[in-house]
Backbone bond lengths (Angstrom), bond angles and torsions (degrees), N, CA, C in turn:
res aa  C-N    CA-C-N  psi(-1)  N-CA   C-N-CA  omega(-1)  CA-C   N-CA-C  phi
1 X - - - 1.452 - - 1.531 108.93 -
2 X 1.327 115.55 135.12 1.457 120.64 -179.95 1.526 110.64 -73.77
3 X 1.327 115.04 142.24 1.455 119.85 175.45 1.529 107.97 -86.37
4 X 1.344 116.08 122.67 1.456 121.14 179.77 1.520 109.93 -123.87
5 X 1.324 115.58 153.69 1.457 121.36 178.36 1.525 108.63 -152.98
6 X 1.318 115.37 145.87 1.460 122.04 170.89 1.514 106.86 -111.58
7 X 1.321 115.93 128.49 1.463 120.93 179.53 1.521 109.42 -146.43
8 X 1.329 115.69 170.56 1.460 119.91 -179.39 1.526 110.91 -65.74
9 X 1.340 114.26 144.41 1.463 119.89 175.95 1.520 110.31 -63.99
10 X 1.309 114.86 151.39 1.448 121.32 179.22 1.522 109.54 -139.88
11 X 1.311 116.19 148.39 1.476 119.92 178.67 1.530 110.96 -62.99
12 X 1.320 117.50 -19.01 1.463 121.50 177.15 1.530 111.51 -57.53
13 X 1.329 116.61 -30.55 1.467 121.53 -178.12 1.528 112.89 -103.63
14 X 1.328 117.32 15.13 1.460 121.57 -176.05 1.528 112.69 -55.03
15 X 1.309 118.13 -44.03 1.469 120.30 -179.78 1.528 110.96 -61.75
16 X 1.321 117.62 -39.66 1.468 120.94 178.74 1.527 110.37 -66.67
17 X 1.348 117.67 -40.39 1.463 119.87 176.82 1.530 110.02 -59.08
18 X 1.337 116.36 -42.09 1.464 119.96 178.55 1.519 112.16 -61.31
19 X 1.331 116.95 -41.52 1.471 120.91 177.69 1.529 110.85 -62.26
20 X 1.325 115.88 -46.49 1.465 120.46 -179.05 1.524 110.27 -63.80
21 X 1.322 116.19 -46.18 1.460 120.37 -178.61 1.527 110.81 -59.94
22 X 1.323 117.24 -48.53 1.467 120.81 -179.24 1.526 110.98 -60.23
23 X 1.312 117.38 -43.35 1.468 120.61 -179.53 1.522 111.57 -68.05
24 X 1.333 117.27 -44.78 1.468 121.00 -175.99 1.530 111.70 -69.07
25 X 1.317 117.66 -43.51 1.462 119.98 -174.94 1.529 112.92 -85.75
26 X 1.314 117.72 -9.68 1.463 120.24 174.08 1.528 110.96 -82.70
27 X 1.326 116.91 -13.61 1.465 121.70 179.33 1.520 111.36 -101.26
28 X 1.336 115.19 -168.97 1.472 121.85 179.40 1.520 110.45 -63.53
29 X 1.306 120.49 145.09 1.456 126.50 -0.23 1.521 113.88 -90.97
30 X 1.333 117.12 -3.56 1.463 120.02 -172.91 1.527 113.00 -77.96
31 X 1.312 117.01 -48.15 1.468 121.91 -176.04 1.523 112.65 56.02
32 X 1.333 116.02 36.47 1.464 121.44 175.25 1.522 108.39 -82.69
33 X 1.298 116.73 151.56 1.462 120.98 -178.23 1.529 109.49 -100.94
34 X 1.328 115.13 82.99 1.458 121.46 -179.29 1.520 110.00 -94.74
35 X 1.329 116.04 131.54 1.458 119.20 167.05 1.517 106.86 -84.51
36 X 1.305 117.03 154.50 1.463 120.56 177.96 1.527 109.64 -61.44
37 X 1.321 116.71 -38.92 1.465 120.82 -179.78 1.533 111.31 -60.36
38 X 1.337 117.46 -49.29 1.462 120.50 179.47 1.526 111.62 -66.28
39 X 1.316 117.25 -39.01 1.462 120.68 178.77 1.527 110.72 -63.26
40 X 1.317 116.80 -37.81 1.461 120.85 178.59 1.523 110.76 -65.66
41 X 1.317 117.49 -41.95 1.469 121.23 176.32 1.531 109.50 -62.10
42 X 1.325 117.24 -46.20 1.465 122.31 -179.87 1.529 111.17 -55.84
43 X 1.311 116.51 -51.93 1.467 121.13 -178.65 1.530 110.32 -65.81
44 X 1.316 117.68 -38.98 1.458 121.17 178.13 1.517 112.51 -61.59
45 X 1.329 116.66 -37.55 1.465 119.94 178.31 1.524 111.09 -64.46
46 X 1.308 117.16 -37.74 1.470 119.86 177.02 1.525 109.93 -66.40
47 X 1.330 116.24 -47.61 1.470 119.88 -179.90 1.526 112.29 -60.25
48 X 1.331 116.96 -31.88 1.467 120.90 -178.24 1.519 113.24 -77.74
49 X 1.330 117.55 -11.73 1.452 120.62 178.58 1.523 109.63 -62.27
50 X 1.309 116.44 138.29 1.465 121.80 -178.75 1.526 112.00 -57.98
51 X 1.329 117.42 -32.78 1.465 121.71 -175.81 1.529 112.42 -104.15
52 X 1.334 117.55 21.41 1.467 119.58 -176.52 1.522 112.26 -77.05
53 X 1.319 113.69 155.79 1.454 122.22 174.81 1.519 106.70 -151.36
54 X 1.308 116.62 136.83 1.454 119.51 179.31 1.513 111.44 -152.94
55 X 1.324 114.32 154.46 1.460 122.37 177.30 1.519 109.18 -126.65
56 X 1.319 115.38 145.85 1.460 120.78 175.06 1.521 108.67 -120.53
57 X 1.332 114.83 152.16 1.456 122.09 178.43 1.525 106.85 -112.84
58 X 1.328 115.64 119.74 1.460 121.27 -178.80 1.525 110.58 -106.11
59 X 1.324 115.36 136.72 1.460 122.79 172.66 1.519 106.44 -119.12
60 X 1.320 115.79 115.37 1.475 120.78 -177.75 1.527 111.33 50.91
61 X 1.347 116.33 40.48 1.456 121.89 176.97 1.515 115.52 82.91
62 X 1.325 117.89 -4.21 1.464 122.54 -179.09 1.527 109.40 -102.60
63 X 1.344 117.83 131.61 1.460 121.02 178.19 1.528 108.93 -66.97
64 X 1.329 115.92 122.17 1.461 121.91 179.30 1.526 111.64 -105.32
65 X 1.325 117.67 -21.17 1.453 121.28 -179.75 1.514 110.49 -170.99
66 X 1.327 115.03 167.60 1.461 120.25 179.58 1.516 110.20 -155.73
67 X 1.333 114.61 161.45 1.459 123.25 173.79 1.516 106.58 -138.41
68 X 1.337 116.67 139.75 1.460 118.92 179.54 1.513 111.44 -158.29
69 X 1.307 114.25 159.63 1.454 121.66 177.91 1.507 109.61 -176.38
70 X 1.330 115.57 -161.03 1.458 120.14 -177.25 1.527 109.85 -147.37
71 X 1.322 114.83 153.23 1.458 120.12 179.39 1.520 110.70 -98.06
72 X 1.340 113.96 159.95 1.457 121.07 179.33 1.516 107.91 -149.54
73 X 1.321 115.99 142.47 1.458 120.97 -179.21 1.525 110.57 -85.93
74 X 1.341 116.02 129.61 1.461 123.11 173.97 1.520 108.09 -119.77
75 X 1.324 117.51 175.21 1.464 121.61 -177.15 1.525 112.76 -61.54
76 X 1.308 118.59 -24.29 1.463 121.57 -178.34 1.532 113.03 -101.72
77 X 1.313 116.69 2.58 1.458 120.98 177.95 1.518 111.94 132.73
78 X 1.297 116.16 -178.72 1.462 122.36 -178.10 1.527 110.08 -80.08
79 X 1.332 115.67 131.82 1.454 122.19 177.50 1.522 109.23 -114.62
80 X 1.301 116.45 165.94 1.459 121.18 -179.69 1.520 108.78 -130.16
81 X 1.330 115.72 128.08 1.461 120.55 174.80 1.519 109.15 -101.39
82 X 1.314 115.44 119.21 1.463 120.56 175.35 1.522 106.73 -78.86
83 X 1.309 116.08 110.28 1.469 120.35 -179.03 1.517 111.85 -82.42
84 X 1.322 116.30 -43.27 1.462 119.24 -173.69 1.516 111.78 -144.50
85 X 1.308 114.53 136.39 1.461 123.67 170.92 1.517 104.88 -135.39
86 X 1.318 116.98 113.92 1.468 120.44 -175.61 1.520 110.00 -139.98
87 X 1.329 114.61 137.92 1.459 121.93 176.00 1.519 107.01 -125.01
88 X 1.312 115.27 134.12 1.456 120.60 178.60 1.527 109.67 -55.46
89 X 1.337 117.89 135.49 1.477 119.80 -176.66 1.529 114.61 -50.00
90 X 1.327 118.60 -36.26 1.466 119.02 -178.95 1.526 113.41 -71.06
91 X 1.340 117.11 -11.92 1.465 120.86 178.56 1.529 112.64 -110.38
92 X 1.314 118.30 -0.90 1.459 120.82 -179.31 1.523 110.26 -67.18
93 X 1.327 114.91 152.09 1.459 120.72 179.37 1.512 114.20 86.31
94 X 1.318 117.76 6.52 1.468 121.68 -179.86 1.532 113.16 -105.03
95 X 1.331 117.31 3.17 1.459 120.53 -179.56 1.516 114.22 86.31
96 X 1.314 117.93 9.49 1.467 121.43 -177.71 1.518 111.15 -64.57
97 X 1.332 117.87 -43.10 1.467 120.60 -179.81 1.532 110.01 -60.19
98 X 1.308 117.36 -42.50 1.469 120.80 178.95 1.526 111.29 -62.97
99 X 1.313 116.71 -43.93 1.466 120.06 179.18 1.521 111.40 -61.85
100 X 1.334 117.04 -44.30 1.462 120.64 179.02 1.521 111.70 -63.86
101 X 1.332 116.90 -46.15 1.456 121.07 -178.46 1.526 111.05 -63.30
102 X 1.310 117.05 -48.05 1.460 120.38 -179.23 1.522 111.90 -62.32
103 X 1.308 116.56 -42.05 1.476 120.41 179.87 1.522 110.85 -65.22
104 X 1.357 116.84 -43.17 1.465 119.42 -179.97 1.523 110.78 -62.11
105 X 1.313 117.11 -47.19 1.464 120.60 -179.46 1.529 109.96 -59.58
106 X 1.314 117.54 -45.28 1.472 120.86 179.66 1.528 111.13 -62.30
107 X 1.336 117.08 -47.19 1.466 121.15 -179.83 1.524 111.61 -58.81
108 X 1.320 115.94 -47.11 1.462 119.60 -174.27 1.523 112.78 -75.41
109 X 1.316 117.57 -29.59 1.470 119.11 173.75 1.523 109.72 -64.04
110 X 1.327 116.42 -39.14 1.474 120.11 176.81 1.527 111.03 -62.20
111 X 1.329 116.82 -28.65 1.464 121.50 179.76 1.526 112.61 -87.87
112 X 1.330 117.46 2.88 1.457 120.97 174.48 1.514 116.34 98.20
113 X 1.319 118.75 8.18 1.467 120.40 177.46 1.529 108.63 -64.26
114 X 1.337 116.43 132.45 1.471 121.83 -175.99 1.525 113.36 -91.49
115 X 1.342 117.79 -28.08 1.466 120.45 -176.78 1.523 109.15 -155.82
116 X 1.318 115.45 158.38 1.460 123.03 177.49 1.522 108.68 -123.36
117 X 1.328 115.40 143.93 1.462 121.91 177.98 1.519 108.30 -131.93
118 X 1.319 115.61 152.56 1.462 120.24 172.38 1.516 108.56 -159.55
119 X 1.313 115.33 160.47 1.459 122.81 174.35 1.517 106.13 -115.54
120 X 1.329 116.08 133.44 1.455 119.61 179.05 1.525 109.43 -143.02
121 X 1.308 115.95 172.78 1.460 121.35 177.98 1.528 109.25 -61.24
122 X 1.327 116.09 141.66 1.459 120.67 -178.27 1.523 112.38 -76.45
123 X 1.318 117.07 -22.31 1.454 120.86 -178.44 1.526 110.16 -124.06
124 X 1.292 115.88 174.62 1.452 121.23 -179.92 1.516 111.40 86.95
125 X 1.305 115.86 -157.77 1.460 121.48 -173.41 1.528 114.69 -83.61
126 X 1.321 117.84 -16.71 1.461 119.55 -172.59 1.526 114.75 -66.64
127 X 1.342 121.22 -43.28 1.470 117.52 177.73 1.531 112.82 -57.48
128 X 1.310 117.71 -42.59 1.472 120.62 179.38 1.528 110.93 -65.59
129 X 1.325 117.44 -37.70 1.470 121.14 177.34 1.530 109.80 -58.11
130 X 1.324 116.69 -50.70 1.462 119.67 -177.84 1.533 111.48 -68.73
131 X 1.320 117.91 -35.54 1.465 120.05 176.68 1.519 111.22 -61.72
132 X 1.333 117.55 -37.00 1.479 120.56 177.09 1.527 111.43 -63.12
133 X 1.321 116.31 -20.47 1.467 120.61 -179.24 1.532 112.05 -104.22
134 X 1.323 116.48 19.53 1.453 120.63 172.83 1.514 116.12 91.66
135 X 1.305 118.94 3.65 1.463 121.61 178.14 1.520 109.32 -87.08
136 X 1.327 116.96 150.42 1.460 122.40 178.21 1.520 109.06 -134.71
137 X 1.315 116.13 153.41 1.461 120.64 176.07 1.514 108.41 -64.81
138 X 1.307 115.35 132.74 1.461 121.46 179.06 1.524 108.66 -75.91
139 X 1.312 116.43 129.88 1.465 120.58 -178.17 1.528 112.45 -98.26
140 X 1.337 117.45 -16.84 1.462 119.77 -173.63 1.520 114.04 -97.51
141 X 1.321 118.40 -11.86 1.459 120.23 -179.56 1.525 109.01 -131.04
142 X 1.318 115.07 159.68 1.452 121.06 175.53 1.517 108.67 -130.52
143 X 1.291 116.15 155.52 1.457 121.46 174.66 1.521 107.55 -89.23
144 X 1.311 115.74 127.85 1.459 121.13 177.54 1.518 107.48 -124.14
145 X 1.320 116.62 154.08 1.460 118.99 176.02 1.511 110.05 -147.16
146 X 1.306 115.16 159.90 1.453 123.45 177.55 1.512 105.76 -138.84
147 X 1.308 116.53 115.99 1.453 121.10 -178.43 1.525 109.38 -125.17
148 X 1.303 116.41 120.28 1.458 121.12 -179.09 1.525 110.83 -59.28
149 X 1.310 116.97 -43.48 1.463 119.23 -175.87 1.523 113.44 -95.39
150 X 1.334 117.35 -0.56 1.460 123.25 177.38 1.532 114.22 55.50
151 X 1.345 116.80 27.98 1.466 120.09 175.91 1.515 111.89 -74.32
152 X 1.316 115.80 -24.70 1.450 120.47 -179.88 1.517 107.40 -89.22
153 X 1.305 116.95 128.40 1.469 118.56 179.41 1.500 111.01 -118.90
């Protein structure tokens, strides 16, 4: 039996998070073209946020996946935006994402977080995944963007 553990993210594993992020988000359903270098910077910026929180999932001491984001105060209390949830392709399909998500929600509710937000693909398996974990499509707000070079679609 493999030894597994969930623990807080650390900058010590930043390079591994970048590798996982680039591999996971370059595949389905996103098909984004992430370099490991850019993915590492992206994840590092989240970790450097004053209000960040993240968990990593280790298999035999090797990071197999992670979840991270940051909290923000609103008029009704502190909320948490899940920025990234990524599992290395060789570990996908084992329930790691569910374990990380459930643990993060439980931990942060104990710390007084009032609500969770995230952005995900509108189609494919991801909306159903998050719905199974208690998330619902927001009906009162929409995501809007403005891109000068229109690279973001």
